[in-house]
MARVORO-146220 format. One record per atom (N, C-alpha, C): residue in three letters; atom name; x, y, z. Coordinates in steps of 0.1 Angstrom, whole numbers, plus 5000, padded with zeros to 4 digits. Layout:
MARVORO-146220
+------+------+------+------+------+
| resn | name |   c1 |   c2 |   c3 |
+------+------+------+------+------+
|  ALA |   CA |    X |    Y |    Z |
...
+------+------+------+------+------+
//
This chain:
MARVORO-146220
+------+------+------+------+------+
| resn | name |   c1 |   c2 |   c3 |
+------+------+------+------+------+
|  MET |    N | 3656 | 4799 | 1012 |
|  MET |   CA | 3646 | 4808 | 1018 |
|  MET |    C | 3640 | 4817 | 1007 |
|  ILE |    N | 3627 | 4819 | 1007 |
|  ILE |   CA | 3620 | 4827 | 0998 |
|  ILE |    C | 3621 | 4842 | 1002 |
|  VAL |    N | 3626 | 4850 | 0993 |
|  VAL |   CA | 3627 | 4864 | 0997 |
|  VAL |    C | 3621 | 4873 | 0986 |
|  PHE |    N | 3613 | 4883 | 0991 |
|  PHE |   CA | 3608 | 4894 | 0983 |
|  PHE |    C | 3615 | 4907 | 0987 |
|  ASP |    N | 3623 | 4913 | 0979 |
|  ASP |   CA | 3630 | 4925 | 0983 |
|  ASP |    C | 3621 | 4938 | 0982 |
|  ARG |    N | 3626 | 4949 | 0985 |
|  ARG |   CA | 3618 | 4961 | 0985 |
|  ARG |    C | 3613 | 4966 | 0971 |
|  TRP |    N | 3619 | 4960 | 0960 |
|  TRP |   CA | 3614 | 4962 | 0947 |
|  TRP |    C | 3605 | 4951 | 0942 |
|  ASP |    N | 3601 | 4943 | 0951 |
|  ASP |   CA | 3592 | 4931 | 0949 |
|  ASP |    C | 3598 | 4921 | 0940 |
|  THR |    N | 3611 | 4920 | 0939 |
|  THR |   CA | 3618 | 4910 | 0932 |
|  THR |    C | 3618 | 4897 | 0941 |
|  CYS |    N | 3615 | 4886 | 0935 |
|  CYS |   CA | 3615 | 4873 | 0943 |
|  CYS |    C | 3627 | 4865 | 0939 |
|  PHE |    N | 3634 | 4860 | 0950 |
|  PHE |   CA | 3645 | 4851 | 0947 |
|  PHE |    C | 3646 | 4841 | 0959 |
|  LEU |    N | 3653 | 4831 | 0956 |
|  LEU |   CA | 3657 | 4820 | 0965 |
|  LEU |    C | 3670 | 4823 | 0970 |
|  LEU |    N | 3672 | 4823 | 0983 |
|  LEU |   CA | 3685 | 4826 | 0989 |
|  LEU |    C | 3690 | 4813 | 0996 |
|  SER |    N | 3701 | 4808 | 0992 |
|  SER |   CA | 3707 | 4796 | 0997 |
|  SER |    C | 3721 | 4798 | 1000 |
|  GLY |    N | 3725 | 4802 | 1012 |
|  GLY |   CA | 3739 | 4805 | 1015 |
|  GLY |    C | 3742 | 4818 | 1007 |
|  HIS |    N | 3753 | 4817 | 0999 |
|  HIS |   CA | 3757 | 4828 | 0991 |
|  HIS |    C | 3751 | 4827 | 0976 |
|  TYR |    N | 3743 | 4817 | 0974 |
|  TYR |   CA | 3737 | 4816 | 0960 |
|  TYR |    C | 3723 | 4823 | 0960 |
|  ILE |    N | 3721 | 4830 | 0949 |
|  ILE |   CA | 3708 | 4836 | 0946 |
|  ILE |    C | 3702 | 4831 | 0933 |
|  THR |    N | 3690 | 4826 | 0934 |
|  THR |   CA | 3683 | 4822 | 0922 |
|  THR |    C | 3670 | 4830 | 0921 |
|  TYR |    N | 3669 | 4838 | 0910 |
|  TYR |   CA | 3657 | 4846 | 0908 |
|  TYR |    C | 3645 | 4838 | 0903 |
|  ILE |    N | 3633 | 4843 | 0907 |
|  ILE |   CA | 3621 | 4837 | 0903 |
|  ILE |    C | 3614 | 4847 | 0893 |
|  SER |    N | 3610 | 4843 | 0881 |
|  SER |   CA | 3604 | 4851 | 0871 |
|  SER |    C | 3592 | 4859 | 0877 |
|  ASP |    N | 3590 | 4871 | 0873 |
|  ASP |   CA | 3579 | 4879 | 0877 |
|  ASP |    C | 3566 | 4872 | 0874 |
|  SER |    N | 3566 | 4865 | 0863 |
|  SER |   CA | 3553 | 4859 | 0858 |
|  SER |    C | 3549 | 4847 | 0867 |
|  VAL |    N | 3557 | 4842 | 0875 |
|  VAL |   CA | 3554 | 4830 | 0883 |
|  VAL |    C | 3557 | 4831 | 0898 |
|  LYS |    N | 3560 | 4843 | 0903 |
|  LYS |   CA | 3564 | 4845 | 0916 |
|  LYS |    C | 3553 | 4846 | 0927 |
|  GLU |    N | 3541 | 4849 | 0922 |
|  GLU |   CA | 3530 | 4851 | 0932 |
|  GLU |    C | 3526 | 4838 | 0940 |
|  GLU |    N | 3528 | 4827 | 0935 |
|  GLU |   CA | 3526 | 4814 | 0942 |
|  GLU |    C | 3535 | 4813 | 0954 |
|  LEU |    N | 3547 | 4819 | 0954 |
|  LEU |   CA | 3556 | 4818 | 0964 |
|  LEU |    C | 3554 | 4829 | 0975 |
|  ARG |    N | 3546 | 4839 | 0973 |
|  ARG |   CA | 3544 | 4850 | 0983 |
|  ARG |    C | 3540 | 4845 | 0997 |
|  PRO |    N | 3531 | 4835 | 0998 |
|  PRO |   CA | 3528 | 4831 | 1012 |
|  PRO |    C | 3540 | 4824 | 1019 |
|  TYR |    N | 3550 | 4821 | 1012 |
|  TYR |   CA | 3562 | 4814 | 1018 |
|  TYR |    C | 3573 | 4824 | 1021 |
|  THR |    N | 3571 | 4837 | 1020 |
|  THR |   CA | 3581 | 4846 | 1022 |
|  THR |    C | 3588 | 4844 | 1036 |
|  ALA |    N | 3602 | 4844 | 1035 |
|  ALA |   CA | 3610 | 4842 | 1047 |
|  ALA |    C | 3610 | 4828 | 1052 |
|  LYS |    N | 3605 | 4818 | 1044 |
|  LYS |   CA | 3605 | 4804 | 1048 |
|  LYS |    C | 3614 | 4796 | 1039 |
|  ALA |    N | 3619 | 4785 | 1045 |
|  ALA |   CA | 3628 | 4776 | 1037 |
|  ALA |    C | 3619 | 4766 | 1030 |
|  MET |    N | 3618 | 4767 | 1017 |
|  MET |   CA | 3610 | 4758 | 1009 |
|  MET |    C | 3618 | 4751 | 0998 |
|  GLU |    N | 3614 | 4739 | 0995 |
|  GLU |   CA | 3620 | 4733 | 0983 |
|  GLU |    C | 3611 | 4734 | 0971 |
|  ILE |    N | 3617 | 4737 | 0960 |
|  ILE |   CA | 3609 | 4737 | 0947 |
|  ILE |    C | 3616 | 4728 | 0937 |
|  ASP |    N | 3608 | 4723 | 0928 |
|  ASP |   CA | 3614 | 4715 | 0917 |
|  ASP |    C | 3613 | 4724 | 0905 |
|  ALA |    N | 3624 | 4730 | 0901 |
|  ALA |   CA | 3625 | 4739 | 0890 |
|  ALA |    C | 3626 | 4731 | 0877 |
|  SER |    N | 3616 | 4733 | 0868 |
|  SER |   CA | 3616 | 4726 | 0855 |
|  SER |    C | 3620 | 4734 | 0843 |
|  GLU |    N | 3620 | 4748 | 0845 |
|  GLU |   CA | 3624 | 4756 | 0834 |
|  GLU |    C | 3633 | 4767 | 0840 |
|  VAL |    N | 3646 | 4767 | 0838 |
|  VAL |   CA | 3656 | 4776 | 0843 |
|  VAL |    C | 3664 | 4781 | 0832 |
|  SER |    N | 3667 | 4795 | 0832 |
|  SER |   CA | 3676 | 4800 | 0823 |
|  SER |    C | 3687 | 4807 | 0830 |
|  GLN |    N | 3699 | 4806 | 0824 |
|  GLN |   CA | 3711 | 4812 | 0830 |
|  GLN |    C | 3718 | 4819 | 0818 |
|  PRO |    N | 3714 | 4831 | 0815 |
|  PRO |   CA | 3719 | 4838 | 0803 |
|  PRO |    C | 3735 | 4839 | 0802 |
|  GLN |    N | 3741 | 4840 | 0814 |
|  GLN |   CA | 3755 | 4841 | 0814 |
|  GLN |    C | 3761 | 4831 | 0824 |
|  ASN |    N | 3771 | 4824 | 0821 |
|  ASN |   CA | 3777 | 4815 | 0830 |
|  ASN |    C | 3791 | 4819 | 0833 |
|  PRO |    N | 3796 | 4822 | 0844 |
|  PRO |   CA | 3788 | 4822 | 0857 |
|  PRO |    C | 3779 | 4833 | 0858 |
|  GLY |    N | 3768 | 4831 | 0865 |
|  GLY |   CA | 3758 | 4842 | 0867 |
|  GLY |    C | 3746 | 4836 | 0874 |
|  ASP |    N | 3737 | 4845 | 0878 |
|  ASP |   CA | 3725 | 4841 | 0885 |
|  ASP |    C | 3715 | 4835 | 0875 |
|  ALA |    N | 3708 | 4825 | 0880 |
|  ALA |   CA | 3697 | 4818 | 0871 |
|  ALA |    C | 3684 | 4825 | 0874 |
|  VAL |    N | 3674 | 4823 | 0865 |
|  VAL |   CA | 3661 | 4827 | 0866 |
|  VAL |    C | 3652 | 4815 | 0864 |
|  VAL |    N | 3643 | 4812 | 0874 |
|  VAL |   CA | 3634 | 4801 | 0873 |
|  VAL |    C | 3621 | 4806 | 0867 |
|  ARG |    N | 3616 | 4800 | 0856 |
|  ARG |   CA | 3604 | 4804 | 0849 |
|  ARG |    C | 3593 | 4794 | 0851 |
|  LYS |    N | 3596 | 4782 | 0856 |
|  LYS |   CA | 3585 | 4772 | 0859 |
|  LYS |    C | 3590 | 4763 | 0870 |
|  TYR |    N | 3581 | 4761 | 0879 |
|  TYR |   CA | 3585 | 4752 | 0891 |
|  TYR |    C | 3573 | 4746 | 0897 |
|  ARG |    N | 3575 | 4737 | 0906 |
|  ARG |   CA | 3565 | 4731 | 0914 |
|  ARG |    C | 3570 | 4731 | 0929 |
|  ILE |    N | 3562 | 4735 | 0938 |
|  ILE |   CA | 3566 | 4736 | 0952 |
|  ILE |    C | 3565 | 4721 | 0957 |
|  THR |    N | 3576 | 4716 | 0963 |
|  THR |   CA | 3576 | 4703 | 0968 |
|  THR |    C | 3573 | 4702 | 0983 |
|  GLY |    N | 3575 | 4714 | 0990 |
|  GLY |   CA | 3572 | 4714 | 1005 |
|  GLY |    C | 3583 | 4721 | 1012 |
|  PRO |    N | 3582 | 4721 | 1025 |
|  PRO |   CA | 3592 | 4728 | 1034 |
|  PRO |    C | 3605 | 4721 | 1032 |
|  ALA |    N | 3616 | 4729 | 1033 |
|  ALA |   CA | 3629 | 4723 | 1032 |
|  ALA |    C | 3632 | 4716 | 1045 |
|  PRO |    N | 3639 | 4704 | 1044 |
|  PRO |   CA | 3642 | 4697 | 1056 |
|  PRO |    C | 3652 | 4705 | 1065 |
|  ASP |    N | 3650 | 4704 | 1078 |
|  ASP |   CA | 3659 | 4710 | 1087 |
|  ASP |    C | 3671 | 4701 | 1090 |
|  THR |    N | 3682 | 4704 | 1084 |
|  THR |   CA | 3694 | 4696 | 1085 |
|  THR |    C | 3704 | 4702 | 1096 |
|  HIS |    N | 3700 | 4712 | 1103 |
|  HIS |   CA | 3709 | 4718 | 1113 |
|  HIS |    C | 3709 | 4710 | 1125 |
|  LYS |    N | 3720 | 4709 | 1131 |
|  LYS |   CA | 3722 | 4702 | 1144 |
|  LYS |    C | 3724 | 4713 | 1154 |
|  TRP |    N | 3714 | 4715 | 1163 |
|  TRP |   CA | 3715 | 4725 | 1173 |
|  TRP |    C | 3718 | 4720 | 1186 |
|  ALA |    N | 3726 | 4727 | 1194 |
|  ALA |   CA | 3730 | 4723 | 1207 |
|  ALA |    C | 3725 | 4734 | 1217 |
|  MET |    N | 3719 | 4730 | 1227 |
|  MET |   CA | 3715 | 4739 | 1238 |
|  MET |    C | 3725 | 4740 | 1248 |
|  LEU |    N | 3730 | 4752 | 1251 |
|  LEU |   CA | 3741 | 4754 | 1261 |
|  LEU |    C | 3736 | 4764 | 1271 |
|  ASP |    N | 3731 | 4760 | 1283 |
|  ASP |   CA | 3726 | 4769 | 1293 |
|  ASP |    C | 3738 | 4777 | 1299 |
|  GLY |    N | 3736 | 4790 | 1300 |
|  GLY |   CA | 3746 | 4798 | 1307 |
|  GLY |    C | 3757 | 4803 | 1298 |
|  LEU |    N | 3758 | 4799 | 1285 |
|  LEU |   CA | 3769 | 4803 | 1277 |
|  LEU |    C | 3766 | 4817 | 1271 |
|  GLU |    N | 3776 | 4826 | 1272 |
|  GLU |   CA | 3774 | 4839 | 1267 |
|  GLU |    C | 3786 | 4841 | 1257 |
|  VAL |    N | 3783 | 4845 | 1245 |
|  VAL |   CA | 3793 | 4848 | 1235 |
|  VAL |    C | 3793 | 4862 | 1232 |
|  ILE |    N | 3805 | 4868 | 1232 |
|  ILE |   CA | 3806 | 4882 | 1229 |
|  ILE |    C | 3815 | 4883 | 1216 |
|  ALA |    N | 3810 | 4890 | 1206 |
|  ALA |   CA | 3817 | 4893 | 1194 |
|  ALA |    C | 3819 | 4907 | 1192 |
|  GLN |    N | 3832 | 4911 | 1190 |
|  GLN |   CA | 3834 | 4926 | 1188 |
|  GLN |    C | 3844 | 4927 | 1176 |
|  PRO |    N | 3842 | 4938 | 1168 |
|  PRO |   CA | 3851 | 4940 | 1157 |
|  PRO |    C | 3865 | 4945 | 1162 |
|  ASP |    N | 3875 | 4941 | 1155 |
|  ASP |   CA | 3889 | 4946 | 1157 |
|  ASP |    C | 3895 | 4950 | 1144 |
|  PHE |    N | 3893 | 4963 | 1140 |
|  PHE |   CA | 3898 | 4967 | 1127 |
|  PHE |    C | 3913 | 4972 | 1128 |
|  ALA |    N | 3921 | 4965 | 1121 |
|  ALA |   CA | 3935 | 4968 | 1121 |
|  ALA |    C | 3938 | 4981 | 1113 |
|  PRO |    N | 3949 | 4988 | 1115 |
|  PRO |   CA | 3952 | 5000 | 1108 |
|  PRO |    C | 3953 | 4998 | 1092 |
|  GLN |    N | 3956 | 4986 | 1088 |
|  GLN |   CA | 3956 | 4984 | 1073 |
|  GLN |    C | 3942 | 4982 | 1067 |
|  GLY |    N | 3932 | 4983 | 1076 |
|  GLY |   CA | 3918 | 4982 | 1071 |
|  GLY |    C | 3913 | 4967 | 1070 |
|  THR |    N | 3920 | 4958 | 1076 |
|  THR |   CA | 3916 | 4944 | 1076 |
|  THR |    C | 3906 | 4942 | 1088 |
|  ALA |    N | 3895 | 4936 | 1085 |
|  ALA |   CA | 3885 | 4934 | 1096 |
|  ALA |    C | 3888 | 4920 | 1102 |
|  THR |    N | 3888 | 4920 | 1115 |
|  THR |   CA | 3889 | 4908 | 1123 |
|  THR |    C | 3878 | 4908 | 1133 |
|  PHE |    N | 3871 | 4897 | 1135 |
|  PHE |   CA | 3861 | 4896 | 1146 |
|  PHE |    C | 3866 | 4886 | 1156 |
|  LEU |    N | 3867 | 4891 | 1168 |
|  LEU |   CA | 3871 | 4882 | 1180 |
|  LEU |    C | 3858 | 4876 | 1186 |
|  ILE |    N | 3859 | 4864 | 1189 |
|  ILE |   CA | 3848 | 4857 | 1196 |
|  ILE |    C | 3853 | 4852 | 1209 |
|  ASP |    N | 3848 | 4857 | 1220 |
|  ASP |   CA | 3853 | 4854 | 1233 |
|  ASP |    C | 3842 | 4847 | 1241 |
|  PRO |    N | 3843 | 4833 | 1243 |
|  PRO |   CA | 3832 | 4826 | 1250 |
|  PRO |    C | 3833 | 4829 | 1265 |
+------+------+------+------+------+
//
């Protein structure tokens, strides 16, 4: 997903991975904000490994394929509530 944050930093968000887009090339991605897009990155730098990468040159290949398998369940209600233990461990109970 293409994200522009409140400081106008552009990055790609894929699960827990963040890939930054260079300020010099981010404007082409602005119309795709909050959309899942595929890009072909041809110039990427990662100054520190492990660490976040910065894309400096890319080509937009199109919308990302939808690989999610969704199931429609009529009448299902899911209730999630936090249950914080005295030791500070967070547990979330899901009760269908």
